[in-house]
N, C-alpha and C positions, 0 to 999 in steps of 0.2 A: 168260884163264881157259880151262882145258881143257874142251872140249865132249865129253860122253859120248854115244855113239850105239850102240844095240843093232841089230845086223844080223840080220834074220830071214829065213826061207824066204819068198819072194814069196807074199803072202797077199791074196786078193781079199776085200774087205769086203762086208757084206750087200747093199749097193745094186748090187753087180756092176759098178761103173764105176771103182772105185779099187783099186789094188794097193799094198800096203804092203811095203816092203823094209827101211826104216830107222826107228827110233824114238829120238828124242832123249830122254835121261834127264836129270833135273834136276841131280843131284849124284852124285859118287862115293860119298857117304855112303849114298844110296839104293841104289846098286848093291851096296854092302857089306851093308846091312841086309837086302836081299832075298835074300842068299846065292846070287846067280846063278852058274850053271855053264855052261860051254861045251856047246852042243847041248841045253840045257834045252828042254822043251816049255813054252811060255808062253801066257797068255791076253792078247789084244790087244783094246782098245776103240778105236773110231774115232768121235770126235765132230767137233770142228773139226780136230783133229790126232790122229794115232795116239797111244795111251797104253798102256804096259805095265802090266797089272793085277797079275799074280802069276806064279809059276813052280811047276812040279811038282818041281823039283830032281832031275830024272832024267837030267841030262847026264853028260858024261864026267869033267870035272875042274873045280875051283873057278876062278872068275875072280879073278886077283890084281890088287891095286891097282898101277898102273904107277908107276915111280919115275923114269922118264926122259921128257923131252919128245919127243913123236912127230915134231917138226919139226927141232929142233936137237940132240937127244940129251943135253942137259944135265939136271941134277937138277931134279925137280919138288918144290915145297913142298907136302907132304902133311900138314902139321900140322893143317889144317882141311879135312876132306873135302868140306865144303860149297863151298869155293872153292879148288880145286887150281890152282896157277899155276907157270909156268916161271920159274926163278930167273935165267935168262940175259937181261940187259937188251938184248943184241945179237941176240936170237932174232928171226928173220924173222917168225914168227907173232906175237910180242909187238908188234913194230913195226907190223905191219898191223892188229893188234887195237887198238892205241892210236889210230891214225889213224881207223879205223872208228868207234871209240867217240866220238871228237871229232865226227865227222860226224853221228852219231845224236844226241848231246847238243845240237849246234847246229841240229838239225832240218833237215839237208840231205836232205829226203825224196827218195828216188829214187837216192841214192848208196849202193850196197850194199857188203858186204865183198868180193863178187866183183869189183866195179868197182875198189875200192881195191887188191885183189890184182893185177889186171892192170896197173894204173898203176904199182904198186910194182915188180913184176917187170920192167917195161919201163924202169925207172929214171926215171920221170916224177915220182913222188911218193915220196920216201924219208923224209919227216918231215912233221909237221902244217903247218908254214909253207909247204911246197911247194904246198899246195892253192891258195894265193893267188898263186902264180907260174905256174900252169897257163895255157896258151893253147889255143885251139881246135886249132891245128896240132899241139901236143904230143899231144893225145888222138887225133886222126885217125891219127897215126903208129902207134897201138896197134891190133892186129888186132881186128876186131869193131866198131869205132866209125867212124861216118861223120859228115858235116858236121852233120846235125841233132842226133844224139845227143851229139856233142861240145859243140855250142852249149847244149844243155839242161844238161849237167853244169856248164859255166861259169856259166850263169844261176843254177842252184841254189846254188852256192857263194857267189856275190855277193849273192843275195837274202837268204841266211841271215846275212850280215854286217851287216845294217842293223837298227836298232831292237832291239838285243840287250840284255837285262838283264845287268848285269855279273856277277851271281851265276851265271847260266847259262854265261857264257863261262869263268869260273874253274872251274866244275864240269865242264867239257868236257875239261880236261887230264888226262893219265894220273895217277891216284892210287889207292891201295888203298882201296876202299869209301868214297870221298868223292863225294857228289853235290852238285848245285847247291843243294839245300835246306840243306845244312850251311853253305855259303857265305852263303846268304841269312840264316840265323839269326845268323851272326857279324857280317855287315855291318850288319844292322838294329840289333843291340845296340851296335855300335861307332859307327856314323855316323848311324843313323836310316833311315827308309824313303824319303827323298828320292832318287829315282833319279839325277837329274842330279848331286847332291852326291856320291853314292857313286861314280859313274863318273868324275867329275873327279878325286877324290882317288886312286882306284886307278890311273887313267891317269898321274897325276903321279908316283906312287911307282914305277911300272914304267918309265916313260920317263926319269926323272931321279934315281933312287936305286939302290942296290944291293939284291940279294936279301936280304942280312942286315938292311939298314935297313927293308925292306918287312916282313920277319918281325917285327922289333922293334916296328914300328907296330901290326901286327895282333894280336900275342900278348903285349902288355904287361900284360894282365889276363885273368881267366877269364871264361867265358861260360856262361850257363844253357843246358843242352841239348847242350853240346859237352865231351866227356870228354878226358882226357889222351891216350889212344890216338888219338883223332880229331885232336887238335891236332898230334901228332907226324906223322901222315900228311899233314896240310895243309901243315906246314912243309916236309916232304920234297918235296911236290908243287911248291912254289915253288922250292926249291933245284934240283930236277931239270929244271924247265921254264922257268926265268926267262928264259933267252936266247930261247927260242921265244916266250914271252909278249911280250917286247920287240919281236920281229920281227913278230908277228901283229897286235898292237894297232894298228899303223899302218893296218890294213885294216878295222878294226871301228868301226862307228858305234853307240854305246851308246844304250839307251833313255833318254829324257830326261823322259818324263811319269811322274809318280808314280802308282802304282796306288792305288786307294782300296779299303779293306776293306769288306766287306758291312756292318760295324757303323757305318761312316761315311756310308753312303748314306741320304739322308733322303726320297727320292721316286723313282718309276720311270716311264719312258716306254716306249711301244711304237711301233716304226716299222711302217708298212703301206704297201705300194706303192712303197717307196723304202728306201734303206739308205746310210749314210755312216759308215764306220769312224772317220774322223778326227773327225767330229762326235760319235760315241759316246765317243771318248777325251776330247774337250773337255767333254762332259756329265759324265763321271766326275770330272773336276777340279772340277766344281761339286757333287759328291756326288749326282749323278743317275745312276741305273743304267738299263740297258735289259733289258726282259723280254718274253716272249711275251704276247700279249693275254690279260688275265685280271683277277683281283681286285686284283692289285698295281698295275695300270696307272692312273696318275693323269693322264697326258697322252698323246694320240695324235698322232703325227707323220705327215703325209701329203705327197705330192709337190707339191700346189698347192691353192689355196683351193676349186677346183671338184671335187676328187677325191672320189669316193664309192664305198664298198663295204659289205659286211655289217658290218665293224668300225666304220665311221663311223656307221652306223645305230644300232648298239648304244650307241656313245659318246654320240650325241645323246640317246637315251632315258635314259641314266644320268647325263647332265650332265658327262661327261668332256670337258674342253677339247680341241679339235682345232687343231693348230698346223701351218701349212705349213712345210716343211723350211727354206726360205730366211729364215724369221722366228724360228727356234729360238734362235739366239744372242742376238738382240735381246731376245726375250721373257725369257730367263733372266737376262741381264745386268741388265735393267730391274728384275726382281724382287729381285736382289741389292742394287741401289743404293737402292731405296725400300722400307724395312721396312714390312711390313703391306700392300703392294700386292697385290691379288688378280689372278692371271693370268686373263685372260678369253679366251673363244673369239673368233677372228677371223671 
């Protein structure tokens, strides 16, 4: 997607510490509707980021909507000014944008478009699957990166490849206006919300079937909340990216624990003085949620039997059971097996 930027005379904002020279504009539609002209006098607001408020329209000549990509010179698709795109699939900007979008969608926090651009221009990453072939030595070869920063990039890539919801992964591939939420809606209606079942079925189709067979499986019927245009974009996403999907899926470990909706949670616990993410996931499988200490708290989890703080004092006064962290699984499994058993404080 083409990024719109207004270049202005360097302007120092009211706090005297920040100078604004560029303002990102949301869409070309906004540029058009504001009737911006070159050399207009404009009003600028600075909150968290600079924002263009309006224009006096006193400039030299109107700003014309561009019709060529500023990177490759090919035609732009200006049919929707909200999302103007380059039509050239081989455009360097598009390729870098696709890889960057994948990194963002897969939550590779710390890998920016600037990083991808450097790696792409150095020939180290030319497609999404190349991310998983990167070595520390490859990155160190690129100017500006040393041992530690290269190691960080590798760790970020591989950390993001574990415990991945299958809908997030599918939504990370290049597709026009298709997010992971759309894939989640489709897969939940087709397969259900069992994460392990969803990931096993998707992995099987990608590894052992053709793109056409995968599409036939997914789109054999209609879905609530997914229109025909969205279906078309999803099918095109599979056809365009199937080879990449097959290459990349070998490196992905999908999430196997099924998330429990808030409607399914029947009680809540609070951790104090300790924390265990794996135990929190296990409790969710038992329809037990985790909350900050308050009116919803039914059980207080502490590091050991002798632990005391202000929360344990309040829990004692209110009769909220206090459970040492090493006895949590035993306690809730016992309650599951023996209907009517009251969980008592240790």
